[in-house]
C-alpha positions in Angstrom: 185.3 169.5 121.2 186.7 172.3 118.7 188.1 170.5 116.1 185.3 168.6 115.9 182.9 170.8 115.7 184.7 172.7 112.8 185.4 169.7 111.0 181.4 169.2 110.9 180.8 173.0 110.1 183.1 172.4 107.3 181.7 168.9 106.1 178.6 170.2 105.9 177.3 171.7 102.2 175.7 174.8 103.0 178.7 176.4 104.5 181.4 175.4 101.5 182.8 178.6 100.5 183.6 178.7 96.6 186.5 180.6 95.8 184.6 180.9 91.9 182.9 184.0 92.2 180.5 183.4 89.2 179.1 180.5 90.8 178.4 182.6 94.0 176.3 184.8 91.9 174.7 181.9 90.0 173.9 180.3 93.7 172.1 184.2 94.5 170.3 184.3 91.7 169.2 181.0 91.4 164.7 181.5 92.3 163.3 179.2 93.3 159.8 177.8 90.7 156.2 178.8 92.5 154.1 175.8 92.2 152.4 175.4 88.5 148.2 177.1 89.6 145.9 174.0 89.1 143.3 175.5 86.8 140.1 175.2 89.1 137.6 172.6 86.9 134.2 173.8 86.7 131.4 171.1 85.8 130.5 171.1 82.6 126.7 171.5 82.0 125.6 169.5 79.3 124.0 171.6 76.3 120.0 171.5 76.3 118.5 168.7 73.4 115.8 171.1 71.5 115.4 168.9 68.7 117.6 165.7 69.3 121.0 164.7 68.1 120.8 162.4 64.8 122.2 159.4 65.5 123.1 156.8 62.3 120.3 154.3 63.7 118.2 157.2 63.1 119.7 158.5 59.9 118.6 155.1 59.1 115.1 154.8 59.7 114.5 158.5 58.9 116.0 157.9 55.3 113.0 154.7 55.0 110.2 156.9 56.3 111.5 159.6 53.5 111.0 156.4 50.8 107.2 155.4 52.2 106.8 159.2 52.0 107.8 159.3 48.2 105.4 157.1 48.1 102.7 157.7 50.0 103.0 161.3 48.4 103.7 159.6 44.6 100.5 156.9 45.2 97.8 160.4 46.5 94.6 160.0 45.1 93.4 163.2 43.9 89.5 164.1 44.5 87.9 167.4 41.4 89.0 170.3 40.5 92.8 171.5 40.7 93.0 168.2 43.9 91.6 170.1 45.7 90.8 166.8 48.2 93.0 163.8 48.7 93.4 161.0 50.1 96.6 160.1 51.5 98.8 158.7 53.9 101.6 161.2 54.6 99.9 162.1 57.9 101.0 159.3 59.9 105.1 158.9 58.4 105.0 162.0 59.4 103.4 161.7 62.6 106.2 158.7 63.2 109.1 160.2 62.0 108.4 163.5 64.3 107.1 161.2 66.9 110.2 159.0 67.4 113.0 160.6 66.4 112.1 164.5 67.1 110.6 167.7 65.3 114.0 168.0 63.0 113.5 164.6 61.9 110.1 165.2 61.3 110.3 167.9 58.9 112.8 166.5 57.0 111.1 163.7 56.5 107.7 165.6 55.7 109.4 167.8 53.4 111.1 165.9 51.7 109.4 163.5 50.6 106.7 166.0 49.9 109.6 167.5 47.1 110.9 163.8 45.7 107.3 162.7 45.2 105.8 165.9 43.3 109.5 165.5 41.3 107.9 162.4 41.1 104.5 162.4 40.2 103.4 166.6 39.9 99.2 165.4 39.9 98.5 167.4 42.2 99.9 171.0 39.8 102.8 173.5 40.1 105.2 172.7 42.6 104.1 175.2 45.9 107.5 175.9 48.8 104.6 176.4 50.8 103.1 173.4 50.0 106.2 171.7 51.1 107.1 173.5 54.5 103.6 172.8 55.7 103.8 169.2 54.9 107.3 169.2 56.8 104.6 170.7 60.1 102.9 167.6 59.6 106.5 165.8 61.1 107.7 168.9 62.8 104.5 169.8 65.3 104.0 165.4 66.6 107.7 165.5 67.1 107.4 169.3 69.0 104.0 167.4 71.1 106.2 164.2 72.0 109.0 166.3 72.6 107.0 168.4 75.9 106.0 164.7 77.0 109.0 164.1 77.6 110.1 165.9 80.1 107.0 165.3 81.7 106.0 161.7 81.2 108.8 160.2 83.8 106.3 160.9 87.0 103.4 158.3 84.8 103.8 154.7 85.7 103.0 153.7 82.4 103.5 156.2 80.1 102.9 154.0 77.1 99.2 154.0 77.7 98.5 157.5 76.7 100.4 157.1 73.4 97.3 157.7 71.2 95.8 160.7 73.4 98.8 162.2 73.1 99.5 161.3 69.3 95.5 162.1 69.0 96.8 165.8 70.5 99.4 166.0 67.7 96.8 165.4 64.5 94.3 167.8 66.5 97.0 170.5 66.0 97.9 169.2 62.5 94.5 170.0 61.5 93.7 173.3 63.4 97.5 174.7 61.4 98.2 172.3 58.7 94.8 171.8 57.1 93.8 175.1 56.6 96.8 176.7 55.9 96.6 174.0 52.9 93.5 175.1 52.0 94.7 179.3 51.3 97.4 178.0 50.2 95.4 176.5 47.6 92.4 178.8 47.1 95.1 181.7 46.6 97.2 180.6 44.0 95.5 177.2 42.2 91.2 178.1 43.0 90.6 181.6 43.3 90.1 183.5 39.5 90.0 179.8 37.9 86.8 178.1 39.3 83.3 180.2 38.8 81.9 178.4 42.1 84.3 179.0 45.2 84.6 182.6 44.1 85.3 183.7 48.3 87.7 181.4 50.7 84.8 180.9 52.7 82.9 179.3 49.8 85.7 176.8 49.1 86.8 176.7 52.9 83.0 175.4 53.7 83.5 172.9 50.9 87.2 171.2 51.4 87.6 170.8 54.9 84.8 168.1 55.3 86.2 166.2 53.1 90.3 166.6 54.6 88.9 166.1 57.7 87.9 162.5 56.6 91.8 161.8 55.8 92.6 164.2 58.6 91.1 161.4 60.8 91.3 157.9 58.7 95.3 159.0 59.5 95.2 159.9 62.5 93.9 155.8 63.3 96.3 154.0 61.3 98.4 156.4 63.6 97.1 154.8 67.0 96.7 151.8 66.0 101.0 151.9 65.0 102.2 154.1 67.5 102.5 151.9 70.1 103.7 149.0 68.7 105.8 150.4 66.1 107.9 151.4 69.8 107.8 148.2 71.4 109.4 146.6 67.6 111.8 149.2 66.9 112.7 149.8 70.5 112.7 153.5 70.8 
């Protein structure tokens, strides 16, 4: 029995003694490696898209709308002194760009259309970057309105029914901001000092705003009639 126990102890690898002291020191120095720490996976929060990501499809649509805006600016019908009153459908084109593709796309369509249109047909007078800025606002404002509406329209059963209402709200803001800004820009850069009839901004405002309101109303009707069928055709 004692011999069997001795053999069992000798067969155990842990009890094997080596005569080489170097191997013994290596075995003592070996330290088990700690298990790698698993990094805690934090949920990645999606970034809020304020202006929306322009896809290839969106860029193509915007290019078409820029071309339409250029055509609308080129064939603008000017009336009276220094083009004070002009009938143009740039309101409608910029509105569609902002409503369907966001404020950033709407601004680009309005600003680029005005700049390229002026290069092709500078009948409205000298180039003014402030007028180009207000043209960009024609698409920016509807884009912001529709962006806000999309966040709260999920509770509505049929949100497409309210598209003409959002269109009217967008055009009201456009009239309040862009029409008044354009009137002031036109007066101080093109009318003041050149016209004896309109010596004050108020006089020029009273003269110009009724015509601009009429042109604004024409674009409003066109946009309200186009927004619903175009959304279905483009599947937006």
